[in-house]
C-alpha positions in Angstrom: 79.2 143.6 153.2 76.3 141.5 152.1 73.0 143.0 151.4 71.3 141.0 154.2 74.0 142.0 156.7 73.6 145.6 155.6 69.7 145.5 156.1 70.1 143.9 159.6 72.5 146.7 160.7 70.1 149.2 159.3 67.1 147.9 161.2 68.8 147.4 164.4 70.8 150.8 164.5 67.5 152.8 163.9 66.9 154.9 167.0 63.2 154.9 166.4 63.1 151.1 166.3 65.2 150.9 169.5 63.1 153.3 171.3 59.8 151.7 170.2 61.0 148.3 171.2 62.2 149.5 174.6 58.9 151.2 175.3 56.9 148.1 174.4 59.1 146.1 176.6 58.5 148.4 179.4 54.8 148.3 178.9 55.1 144.4 179.0 56.9 144.6 182.5 54.4 147.0 183.8 51.5 144.6 182.8 53.3 141.6 184.5 54.0 143.7 187.6 50.4 145.0 187.8 49.0 141.5 187.5 51.5 140.1 190.1 50.5 142.9 192.6 46.8 142.5 192.0 46.8 138.8 192.9 47.7 136.6 195.7 48.1 132.9 196.5 45.0 131.4 198.2 45.7 129.2 201.3 43.7 127.8 204.1 43.5 131.0 205.8 42.0 132.9 202.8 39.5 130.1 202.3 38.5 130.3 206.0 38.1 134.0 205.9 35.9 133.6 202.8 33.7 131.1 204.4 33.3 133.1 207.5 32.3 136.2 205.5 29.7 134.2 203.5 28.3 132.8 206.8 28.1 136.2 208.1 26.1 137.4 205.1 23.8 134.5 205.3 23.1 135.3 209.0 22.5 138.9 208.3 20.1 138.1 205.5 18.3 135.6 207.8 17.7 138.3 210.4 16.6 140.7 207.9 14.1 138.3 206.5 12.7 137.6 209.9 12.3 141.4 210.4 10.5 141.6 207.0 8.2 138.7 208.0 7.2 140.4 211.3 6.6 143.7 209.5 4.6 141.9 206.8 2.5 140.1 209.4 1.7 143.3 211.2 0.7 145.2 208.0 0.5 143.0 204.9 0.5 144.6 201.5 2.0 147.9 202.7 5.5 149.4 202.2 6.1 147.3 199.3 5.5 144.0 201.0 3.3 141.2 199.5 -0.3 140.6 200.9 0.9 137.0 201.4 3.8 137.0 203.7 4.8 133.5 202.7 5.9 134.8 199.5 8.8 136.6 201.1 12.2 135.6 200.1 13.8 133.1 202.5 17.6 133.2 202.3 19.3 129.7 201.6 23.1 129.0 202.6 23.8 128.1 199.0 22.9 131.6 197.8 26.0 133.0 199.6 29.1 131.6 198.1 32.5 131.8 199.7 34.0 132.5 196.3 32.5 136.0 196.3 35.0 136.8 199.1 37.9 135.0 197.7 41.0 137.3 196.9 42.1 137.5 193.3 44.4 134.9 192.3 46.2 134.0 189.0 45.2 130.7 187.7 47.6 129.9 184.8 45.4 127.4 183.1 42.4 129.6 182.7 44.0 133.2 182.8 47.2 132.8 180.6 45.2 132.7 177.5 44.0 136.4 177.8 47.5 137.3 178.7 49.0 135.7 175.6 46.3 137.6 173.5 47.4 140.8 175.1 51.0 140.0 174.3 49.9 139.3 170.6 47.9 142.6 170.3 50.9 144.7 171.7 53.5 143.0 169.3 51.2 143.1 166.3 51.0 146.9 166.6 54.8 147.1 167.3 55.6 145.0 164.2 53.1 147.0 162.0 54.6 150.4 163.0 58.2 149.1 162.7 57.6 147.2 159.5 56.0 150.4 157.9 58.7 152.9 159.3 61.5 150.5 158.1 60.7 150.7 154.4 58.8 153.9 154.5 61.8 155.8 155.6 63.9 154.2 152.9 61.3 155.5 150.3 60.7 159.1 151.7 64.6 159.6 152.5 65.8 158.5 148.8 67.5 155.6 150.3 65.8 153.1 148.3 66.8 154.8 145.1 70.5 154.9 146.2 70.5 151.3 147.3 69.1 150.3 143.8 71.9 152.0 142.2 74.3 149.7 143.9 72.0 146.6 143.9 69.6 147.1 140.8 67.7 143.8 141.5 64.5 145.3 142.7 62.6 142.3 144.0 65.8 140.9 145.6 66.3 144.2 147.5 62.6 144.4 148.7 62.5 140.7 149.5 65.7 140.7 151.5 64.4 143.9 153.6 61.1 141.9 154.1 62.9 138.7 155.1 65.5 140.5 157.5 62.4 142.3 159.0 60.4 139.2 159.6 63.3 137.4 160.8 64.1 140.0 163.4 60.5 140.1 164.5 60.3 136.3 164.9 63.4 136.3 166.9 62.3 139.1 169.2 58.6 137.7 169.5 59.8 134.3 170.3 62.4 135.4 173.0 59.9 137.8 174.5 57.1 135.0 174.5 59.4 132.7 176.3 60.3 135.2 178.9 56.6 136.3 179.2 55.6 132.6 179.8 58.3 132.1 182.4 57.3 135.4 184.1 53.7 134.2 184.4 54.7 130.8 185.5 56.6 132.5 188.4 53.4 134.7 189.1 51.2 131.7 189.2 53.7 129.9 191.4 53.9 132.9 194.0 50.6 134.6 193.4 48.3 132.0 192.1 48.2 128.4 190.9 49.5 126.0 188.2 46.9 123.5 189.0 45.5 121.6 185.9 48.6 122.2 183.8 48.9 118.7 182.4 51.1 117.8 179.4 48.2 118.5 177.1 47.6 121.9 178.7 51.3 122.9 178.1 51.0 121.7 174.5 48.0 123.9 173.9 49.8 126.9 175.5 52.8 126.3 173.3 50.5 126.2 170.2 48.6 129.3 171.2 52.1 131.1 171.5 52.8 129.8 168.1 49.8 131.4 166.7 50.7 134.6 168.4 54.1 134.7 166.8 52.4 133.9 163.4 50.0 136.7 163.9 52.8 139.1 164.8 54.7 138.1 161.6 51.8 138.8 159.5 51.0 142.2 161.1 54.6 143.2 160.5 54.5 142.2 156.8 51.2 143.9 156.2 52.7 147.2 157.7 55.8 146.8 155.5 53.7 146.0 152.3 51.3 148.9 152.8 54.2 151.5 153.4 56.0 150.0 150.3 52.9 150.4 148.2 52.6 154.0 149.3 56.3 154.7 149.5 55.8 156.2 152.8 55.4 155.4 156.5 52.4 157.7 156.8 50.4 155.7 154.1 50.4 152.5 156.2 49.6 154.4 159.3 46.7 156.4 157.4 45.3 153.0 155.8 45.4 151.5 159.3 43.5 154.4 160.8 41.0 154.4 157.9 40.3 150.8 158.3 39.8 151.0 162.0 37.7 154.1 161.9 35.8 153.7 158.7 35.7 150.2 157.5 35.6 148.6 161.0 33.5 150.7 163.4 31.8 152.9 160.8 30.6 150.0 158.7 29.7 147.7 161.8 27.5 150.6 163.2 25.7 150.9 159.8 25.2 147.1 159.7 24.0 147.0 163.2 21.5 149.9 162.5 20.4 147.8 159.4 20.0 144.8 161.8 22.4 142.6 159.4 22.9 139.4 161.3 26.6 138.8 162.6 27.9 142.2 161.7 30.9 141.5 163.9 32.4 139.4 161.2 33.6 142.6 159.5 35.7 143.5 162.6 39.3 142.4 162.2 39.9 142.1 166.0 37.2 139.4 166.0 39.1 137.4 163.6 42.4 137.9 165.6 40.5 136.6 168.7 39.3 133.7 166.8 42.8 132.9 165.7 44.2 133.2 169.2 41.5 131.4 171.0 41.0 128.6 168.4 37.3 129.7 167.9 34.9 132.5 168.9 31.1 132.1 168.8 28.9 135.1 167.5 25.1 135.3 168.6 22.4 137.0 166.8 19.8 138.0 169.4 17.4 139.4 166.8 16.4 136.0 165.8 16.2 132.6 167.9 15.2 128.9 167.5 12.6 128.2 170.1 13.2 125.3 172.4 10.6 123.9 174.7 13.4 123.2 177.3 15.8 126.3 176.9 13.3 128.8 175.5 14.4 131.3 172.8 18.1 130.4 171.7 19.9 132.9 169.5 21.2 132.0 166.2 25.0 131.4 166.4 27.9 131.6 164.0 31.2 130.0 165.0 34.5 131.4 163.5 37.4 128.9 163.9 41.1 129.4 163.7 41.5 127.8 160.2 39.0 130.3 158.9 40.7 133.3 160.7 44.1 132.1 159.4 42.8 131.9 155.9 41.6 135.5 156.2 44.9 136.9 157.5 47.0 135.0 155.0 44.7 136.2 152.2 45.3 139.8 153.4 49.0 139.2 153.6 49.3 137.7 150.1 47.2 140.6 148.5 49.2 143.4 150.2 52.7 142.0 150.1 52.0 140.7 146.6 50.9 144.1 145.5 54.0 145.6 147.0 56.3 143.2 145.1 54.4 143.7 141.9 54.6 147.6 142.1 58.2 147.3 143.1 58.9 145.4 139.8 56.6 147.7 137.6 56.6 151.2 138.9 59.4 153.7 138.2 61.9 154.3 141.2 61.7 158.1 141.4 
């Protein structure tokens, strides 16, 4: 049996991996079901009901305004009423939009992007934990040492493990992404709308899904690399917890208290959103550029997907590169 085949069997036969994947898929199904049940297709009947509700609100506001006017004319300047009764608010039909009364409906073009980001976040977490436990269990159980007695080429062994892990992660994420997309096409068809989905919109959706898969693979490899560096699953999980609690929120809180502009750039989720959404605009409300037309406009900083991609690739190269280097240099004990 080849090393690659043995590693694939080892990965797919682990009960922890099977249960974790099954649980993740169950969460995905629950999310899709929840979105489906909380939306409905909008037709002429729903539009008519929304217009009628907006008209009722407008008429109620007109009657209330008339009562306020009469009260004001009898006793101007009392009970919170102005001394000049002409200053009272006069309801206008355009102030009461039928959109406020429309039922929630799933619009694929505008809503599926957030759904894809949710998919990416869940599978990045799955990949990180699976990647860390896959190699961490080998180190902590002594399996890595036994394997190297049979196949003493260290980098080949670790590289094969990483390659099999990333191949399996890519296959699973692509299959689930396709099924996820088909499920929400069905939801949009029955509980929403597919309006506006031109050929260009479909290409943009496909590219967003591709970025999601790349982010999942990077997260998986980073979890693998951290566990390999620490030679234990808990090391990767501990580093992740430390980064989230100390470096992310702790540092952000300190920078925010110190009024450092654009402190959000130190939050890794911001960079993940920039990668998925192609860009994200940060605003610094502590300073502004005055405009005679628009008033005080806050300074902005735009993070683009190439910038985010460069950061994630740099993290990948540092961690996985360090894992490969220590595999070659450190004693296997």
